C-alpha positions as CSV (number, residue, x, y, z in Angstrom):
1,X,-32.2,-36.5,27.8
2,X,-31.4,-39.3,30.2
3,X,-27.7,-39.9,31.0
4,X,-26.1,-43.1,32.3
5,X,-24.6,-42.5,35.7
6,X,-21.2,-43.9,36.7
7,X,-18.3,-42.5,38.6
8,X,-15.8,-42.8,35.8
9,X,-15.0,-39.8,33.6
10,X,-16.4,-40.8,30.1
11,X,-13.6,-38.7,28.5
12,X,-10.6,-40.3,30.2
13,X,-8.1,-42.0,28.0
14,X,-7.1,-41.3,24.4
15,X,-9.2,-40.9,21.3
16,X,-7.9,-41.7,17.9
17,X,-10.2,-39.2,16.1
18,X,-12.8,-36.6,16.5
19,X,-15.4,-39.1,15.3
20,X,-14.7,-41.2,18.4
21,X,-15.2,-38.2,20.6
22,X,-18.5,-37.3,18.8
23,X,-19.7,-40.9,19.2
24,X,-18.8,-40.9,22.9
25,X,-20.8,-37.7,23.5
26,X,-23.7,-39.3,21.7
27,X,-23.5,-42.4,23.9
28,X,-23.6,-40.3,27.0
29,X,-26.2,-37.7,26.0
30,X,-28.3,-40.0,23.6
31,X,-28.5,-37.4,20.9
32,X,-26.8,-36.7,17.5
33,X,-23.6,-34.6,17.7
34,X,-21.6,-32.5,15.3
35,X,-18.1,-31.0,15.8
36,X,-17.3,-28.0,13.7
37,X,-14.3,-25.7,13.2
38,X,-14.5,-21.9,13.8
39,X,-15.9,-21.4,10.3
40,X,-18.7,-24.0,10.8
41,X,-17.1,-26.6,8.6
42,X,-17.8,-30.1,9.7
43,X,-14.9,-31.9,11.3
44,X,-16.7,-34.9,12.7
45,X,-20.3,-36.1,13.4
46,X,-21.7,-39.0,15.4
47,X,-24.0,-41.7,14.2
48,X,-27.7,-40.9,14.5
49,X,-31.2,-42.5,14.3
50,X,-33.8,-41.5,11.7
51,X,-35.2,-38.7,13.9
52,X,-32.9,-35.8,12.8
53,X,-33.9,-32.4,11.6
54,X,-33.3,-30.9,8.1
55,X,-30.6,-28.6,9.3
56,X,-28.4,-31.5,10.5
57,X,-29.0,-33.4,7.2
58,X,-28.1,-30.4,5.1
59,X,-25.0,-29.7,7.3
60,X,-23.7,-33.3,6.8
61,X,-24.4,-33.3,3.1
62,X,-22.6,-30.0,2.5
63,X,-19.9,-30.6,5.1
64,X,-20.7,-27.1,6.4
65,X,-23.6,-25.5,8.2
66,X,-25.9,-23.9,5.7
67,X,-25.6,-20.1,5.3
68,X,-29.2,-19.4,6.2
69,X,-28.8,-21.3,9.5
70,X,-25.6,-19.4,10.3
71,X,-27.2,-16.0,9.6
72,X,-30.2,-16.8,11.7
73,X,-28.0,-17.9,14.6
74,X,-26.1,-14.6,14.4
75,X,-29.3,-12.6,14.3
76,X,-30.8,-14.5,17.2
77,X,-27.6,-13.8,19.3
78,X,-26.6,-17.5,19.6
79,X,-23.2,-17.3,17.9
80,X,-22.3,-14.1,19.8
81,X,-23.0,-15.9,23.1
82,X,-20.8,-18.8,22.0
83,X,-18.0,-16.3,21.2
84,X,-18.3,-14.5,24.5
85,X,-18.6,-17.5,26.9
86,X,-17.3,-21.0,27.4
87,X,-20.6,-22.0,29.0
88,X,-23.0,-24.3,26.9
89,X,-25.9,-22.5,25.3
90,X,-29.3,-24.1,24.9
91,X,-31.0,-23.0,21.7
92,X,-34.8,-23.2,21.1
93,X,-36.0,-24.7,17.8
94,X,-35.9,-22.4,14.8
95,X,-38.4,-23.9,12.4
96,X,-37.9,-21.3,9.6
97,X,-34.4,-22.9,8.9
98,X,-35.3,-26.5,9.9
99,X,-33.3,-26.4,13.2
100,X,-34.5,-28.4,16.1
101,X,-33.6,-27.7,19.7
102,X,-29.9,-27.6,20.3
103,X,-27.2,-27.3,22.9
104,X,-23.9,-25.9,21.8
105,X,-20.5,-25.1,23.4
106,X,-17.5,-23.3,22.0
107,X,-14.2,-25.1,21.9
108,X,-11.5,-22.6,22.9
109,X,-7.9,-22.1,23.8
110,X,-7.9,-19.1,26.1
111,X,-9.8,-16.5,24.1
112,X,-9.3,-18.1,20.7
113,X,-12.3,-19.9,19.3
114,X,-11.2,-23.2,17.8
115,X,-14.6,-24.6,17.0
116,X,-18.0,-25.7,18.3
117,X,-19.8,-28.8,19.5
118,X,-23.5,-29.1,18.7
119,X,-26.0,-31.6,19.9
120,X,-29.6,-32.0,18.7
121,X,-31.8,-32.3,21.9
122,X,-34.5,-34.9,22.2
123,X,-35.6,-33.7,25.6
124,X,-34.7,-31.5,28.6
125,X,-31.0,-31.1,29.4
126,X,-29.7,-31.3,33.0
127,X,-26.9,-29.3,34.7
128,X,-25.0,-32.5,34.9
129,X,-25.2,-33.0,31.2
130,X,-24.2,-29.5,30.5
131,X,-21.1,-30.1,32.6
132,X,-20.4,-33.2,30.6
133,X,-20.6,-31.1,27.5
134,X,-18.0,-28.7,28.8
135,X,-15.7,-31.7,29.6
136,X,-16.2,-32.8,26.0
137,X,-15.1,-29.4,24.8
138,X,-11.7,-29.8,26.5
139,X,-11.1,-33.2,24.9
140,X,-12.1,-31.7,21.5
141,X,-9.7,-28.8,22.1
142,X,-6.7,-31.1,22.4
143,X,-7.7,-32.9,19.2
144,X,-8.1,-29.6,17.4
145,X,-4.7,-28.2,18.6
146,X,-3.0,-31.3,17.1
147,X,-4.8,-30.7,13.9
148,X,-3.9,-27.0,14.0
149,X,-0.2,-27.7,14.1
150,X,-0.4,-29.6,10.8
151,X,-2.8,-27.0,9.4
152,X,-0.7,-24.0,10.3
153,X,2.4,-25.5,8.7
154,X,0.3,-26.0,5.5
155,X,-1.0,-22.4,5.8
156,X,2.5,-21.0,6.2
157,X,3.6,-22.8,3.1
158,X,0.5,-21.5,1.2
159,X,1.2,-17.9,2.4
160,X,4.8,-18.0,1.4
161,X,3.8,-19.2,-2.1
162,X,1.2,-16.4,-2.3
163,X,3.8,-13.8,-1.3
164,X,6.1,-15.1,-4.0
165,X,3.3,-14.5,-6.5
166,X,2.4,-11.1,-5.1
167,X,6.0,-9.9,-5.2
168,X,6.8,-11.4,-8.6
169,X,9.5,-13.7,-7.2
170,X,8.0,-16.6,-9.1
171,X,8.2,-15.8,-12.8
172,X,8.3,-19.3,-14.3
173,X,4.9,-20.7,-15.4
174,X,6.0,-24.3,-14.9
175,X,7.4,-23.6,-11.4
176,X,4.1,-21.8,-10.5
177,X,2.1,-24.8,-11.8
178,X,4.2,-27.3,-9.8
179,X,3.9,-25.3,-6.6
180,X,0.1,-24.8,-7.0
181,X,-0.4,-28.5,-7.5
182,X,1.8,-29.3,-4.5
183,X,-0.4,-27.1,-2.3
184,X,-3.6,-28.0,-4.0
185,X,-4.3,-24.4,-5.0
186,X,-6.3,-23.8,-8.2
187,X,-4.9,-20.9,-10.2
188,X,-7.0,-21.4,-13.3
189,X,-9.6,-19.0,-14.6
190,X,-9.8,-15.3,-14.0
191,X,-8.0,-14.1,-10.8
192,X,-7.7,-10.7,-9.1
193,X,-6.1,-9.4,-6.0
194,X,-8.2,-7.5,-3.5
195,X,-6.7,-5.5,-0.6
196,X,-8.6,-4.2,2.4
197,X,-7.0,-1.5,4.6
198,X,-8.0,-1.2,8.2
199,X,-7.3,1.7,10.5
200,X,-5.2,-0.5,12.8
201,X,-3.2,-3.7,12.7
202,X,-5.4,-6.8,12.2
203,X,-5.6,-8.6,15.5
204,X,-6.6,-12.2,16.1
205,X,-10.2,-11.4,17.0
206,X,-10.7,-9.3,13.9
207,X,-9.0,-11.9,11.7
208,X,-11.4,-14.5,13.1
209,X,-14.4,-12.3,12.2
210,X,-13.0,-11.7,8.7
211,X,-12.5,-15.4,7.9
212,X,-15.8,-16.3,9.4
213,X,-17.6,-13.8,7.2
214,X,-15.7,-14.9,4.1
215,X,-16.5,-18.6,4.7
216,X,-20.2,-17.9,5.5
217,X,-20.9,-15.5,2.6
218,X,-19.6,-17.5,-0.3
219,X,-20.0,-14.4,-2.4
220,X,-16.8,-15.0,-4.3
221,X,-14.1,-17.7,-4.5
222,X,-11.2,-17.1,-2.2
223,X,-8.0,-18.7,-3.5
224,X,-5.4,-17.4,-1.1
225,X,-5.2,-14.9,1.7
226,X,-2.5,-13.1,3.7
227,X,-2.3,-10.4,6.3
228,X,0.3,-7.6,6.2
229,X,0.0,-5.3,9.2
230,X,-3.3,-3.5,8.8
231,X,-4.0,-5.0,5.3
232,X,-5.9,-8.1,4.4
233,X,-4.8,-9.4,0.9
234,X,-7.0,-11.8,-0.9
235,X,-6.6,-13.6,-4.2
236,X,-10.2,-14.0,-5.6
237,X,-11.9,-15.9,-8.4
238,X,-15.3,-14.7,-9.4
239,X,-18.0,-17.3,-10.1
240,X,-18.9,-17.9,-13.8
241,X,-20.8,-14.8,-14.8
242,X,-21.2,-12.3,-17.7
243,X,-19.8,-9.5,-15.6
244,X,-16.9,-10.9,-13.5
245,X,-15.4,-7.4,-12.9
246,X,-18.7,-6.2,-11.3
247,X,-18.8,-9.3,-9.1
248,X,-15.4,-8.5,-7.7
249,X,-16.3,-4.8,-7.2
250,X,-19.6,-5.8,-5.5
251,X,-17.7,-8.2,-3.2
252,X,-15.4,-5.4,-2.1
253,X,-18.3,-3.1,-1.3
254,X,-20.3,-5.7,0.5
255,X,-17.3,-6.9,2.5
256,X,-16.6,-3.3,3.7
257,X,-20.3,-2.8,4.7
258,X,-20.7,-6.1,6.5
259,X,-17.3,-6.1,8.4
260,X,-17.8,-2.5,9.5
261,X,-21.2,-3.3,10.7
262,X,-20.2,-6.6,12.4
263,X,-17.1,-5.5,14.3
264,X,-17.5,-1.8,14.4
265,X,-14.3,-0.8,12.5
266,X,-13.8,2.7,11.2
267,X,-12.1,3.9,8.0
268,X,-12.1,0.5,6.3
269,X,-11.2,0.8,2.6
270,X,-11.0,-1.8,-0.1
271,X,-9.8,-2.1,-3.6
272,X,-9.4,-4.7,-6.4
273,X,-6.8,-5.0,-9.1
274,X,-7.7,-6.1,-12.6
275,X,-8.7,-9.7,-13.4
276,X,-6.1,-11.7,-15.2
277,X,-6.1,-15.1,-16.8
278,X,-2.6,-16.0,-15.9
279,X,-1.0,-16.4,-12.4
280,X,2.1,-14.7,-13.9
281,X,0.1,-11.4,-13.6
282,X,-1.0,-11.7,-9.9
283,X,1.7,-9.2,-8.9
284,X,0.3,-6.7,-11.4
285,X,-3.2,-7.0,-9.9
286,X,-1.7,-6.5,-6.4
287,X,0.1,-3.3,-7.5
288,X,-3.2,-2.1,-9.1
289,X,-5.1,-2.8,-5.9
290,X,-2.6,-0.9,-3.8
291,X,-2.6,2.0,-6.2
292,X,-6.4,2.2,-6.1
293,X,-6.3,2.3,-2.3
294,X,-3.7,5.1,-2.5
295,X,-6.0,7.1,-4.9
296,X,-9.0,6.6,-2.6
297,X,-7.0,8.0,0.3
298,X,-5.8,11.1,-1.7
299,X,-9.0,11.7,-3.7
300,X,-11.7,10.5,-1.4
301,X,-14.4,12.7,-2.7
302,X,-13.8,12.0,-6.4
303,X,-13.5,8.2,-6.2
304,X,-15.6,7.5,-3.1
305,X,-17.8,5.0,-5.0
306,X,-15.0,3.3,-6.9
307,X,-13.6,-0.1,-5.6
308,X,-11.6,-1.4,-8.5
309,X,-8.6,-0.3,-10.6
310,X,-10.6,-0.9,-13.8
311,X,-13.1,1.9,-12.8
312,X,-10.5,4.5,-11.8
313,X,-10.4,6.0,-15.3
314,X,-7.8,8.8,-15.6
315,X,-6.8,8.2,-11.9
316,X,-5.0,5.0,-13.1
317,X,-2.3,7.3,-14.5
318,X,-2.4,10.3,-12.1
319,X,1.0,9.7,-10.6
320,X,2.7,9.1,-13.9
321,X,1.2,12.3,-15.3
322,X,2.2,14.3,-12.2
323,X,5.8,13.1,-12.5
324,X,5.9,14.1,-16.1
325,X,4.4,17.6,-15.3
326,X,7.1,18.0,-12.7
327,X,9.9,16.9,-15.0
328,X,8.7,19.3,-17.8
329,X,8.2,22.2,-15.3
330,X,4.7,22.5,-16.7
331,X,2.1,25.0,-15.4
332,X,-1.5,25.3,-16.6
333,X,-2.0,28.9,-17.5
334,X,-5.8,28.7,-16.9
335,X,-5.1,27.7,-13.3
336,X,-2.4,30.3,-12.8
337,X,-4.6,33.1,-14.2
338,X,-7.6,32.2,-12.0
339,X,-5.3,31.8,-8.9
340,X,-3.9,35.3,-9.4
341,X,-7.3,36.7,-10.0
342,X,-8.8,35.0,-6.8
343,X,-5.9,36.3,-4.7
344,X,-6.3,39.9,-6.0
345,X,-10.1,40.1,-5.8
346,X,-10.7,37.6,-3.0
347,X,-13.0,35.6,-5.3
348,X,-13.5,31.8,-5.7
349,X,-13.3,31.2,-9.4
350,X,-10.6,28.4,-9.2
351,X,-12.7,26.4,-6.8
352,X,-15.8,27.1,-8.8
353,X,-14.4,25.6,-12.0
354,X,-13.0,22.6,-10.1
355,X,-16.4,21.8,-8.6
356,X,-18.1,22.4,-11.9
357,X,-15.9,20.0,-13.8
358,X,-16.0,17.4,-11.0
359,X,-19.8,17.6,-11.3
360,X,-19.6,16.5,-14.9
361,X,-20.5,20.1,-16.0
362,X,-23.9,19.8,-14.4
363,X,-24.9,23.3,-13.3
364,X,-27.6,22.2,-10.8
365,X,-25.2,19.7,-9.0
366,X,-22.3,22.1,-9.0
367,X,-24.4,25.0,-7.7
368,X,-25.7,22.8,-4.8
369,X,-22.1,21.8,-4.0
370,X,-21.0,25.4,-4.0
371,X,-24.1,26.6,-2.1
372,X,-24.9,29.2,-4.7
373,X,-27.8,29.9,-7.0
374,X,-27.5,28.4,-10.5
375,X,-27.5,32.0,-12.0
376,X,-24.6,32.9,-9.8
377,X,-22.7,29.9,-11.1
378,X,-23.4,30.7,-14.7
379,X,-22.2,34.2,-14.1
380,X,-18.9,32.9,-12.6
381,X,-18.4,30.5,-15.5
382,X,-18.9,33.3,-18.0
383,X,-16.4,35.4,-16.0
384,X,-13.9,32.5,-16.2
385,X,-14.3,32.2,-19.9
386,X,-13.8,35.9,-20.4
387,X,-10.7,36.0,-18.2
388,X,-8.9,32.9,-19.5
389,X,-10.4,32.2,-23.0
390,X,-11.3,28.7,-21.7
391,X,-13.7,27.0,-24.1
392,X,-16.3,25.1,-22.0
393,X,-17.6,23.3,-25.1
394,X,-14.2,21.7,-25.9
395,X,-14.1,18.3,-24.1
396,X,-10.3,18.1,-24.6
397,X,-9.8,21.4,-22.7
398,X,-12.1,20.3,-20.0
399,X,-10.5,16.9,-19.4
400,X,-7.0,18.5,-19.4
401,X,-8.0,21.2,-16.9
402,X,-9.7,18.7,-14.7
403,X,-6.6,16.5,-14.6
404,X,-4.4,19.4,-13.9
405,X,-6.7,20.6,-11.1
406,X,-6.5,17.1,-9.5
407,X,-2.7,17.1,-9.8
408,X,-2.6,20.5,-8.0
409,X,-3.6,18.6,-4.9
410,X,-0.6,16.3,-5.2
411,X,1.7,19.4,-4.7
412,X,0.4,19.9,-1.1
């Protein structure tokens, strides 16, 4: 690039919009410019000649950088560099995603990333031009901070409305409709609440990575979001599909895998409540998601692959059943008989039947879990039947005993 030289700072004075800033950068660097927010949505772009690459055209058309370009820039280490440093980064052309040579700089306030400036290079870039790019970032920062003040007020209003729905403080359908129209929030179609629990409070850096991933993935529609300590709460709308419940469950699983991989968090758990057609039931979906998280914590082995309330089966009701058992002073005689026998003979029959039932009565799987031969397991099962009179062919007896064995763990 060839820059005009004069002693005057080209970014002195005031700018009425980010478009004016983008055009001023283009005038000085003689190349097309885009200004994006932290989630790569287009805030402004300069005029350009006909010689622009497919990535720029697609970005302007969609008002957002295409997902394949974002993923490639992550894999190539470009975006991590922009997160780590305020210095401009020169990026070689990546033909596989239609991206020509670029120079980019992050726009930041202290350590917070506000957005990025990108310029398509038509030649070599000098140190002087890179310094100019850094100056432009400071001007864009001021513009973005003004925009943020307005945006944050809007986001606060949105979050307050969302919390009213989550806590069932808004119970009138007309009032909900009026509020949703006021804040331009679509509450039509099927909606579910998803909750992700992290092992620590969600800090700003983690929140940025979370929102970045959600915006980039487009795996599911995000209607509202809120953070409560170490929990991320999302109101989601699945895309039109024959299996919306599966789409929600798959989103939970993929989110946990990608976020754990990207920011190296441990013990991340996620759960979804049921899908409802009315916003009046958002609070119910929220309670179901929280219950599912609680069950996953207490019965990790049994429900490790379950991400939604709908798939919990009998564990949907485990707490209610336990409370009834306590009220009724109920004891399961099969369990009491085996516990007494194990204590007297130092055997392991109670654990044996628990693992066997958890393995769906599959002898091979249960024997592997118990680290015994299949014949040994069959002998133990016969001994259990002889001691207690338990009928292993009766599904009703097996389900009841399985539930009571699970509830035994709630006593601890």
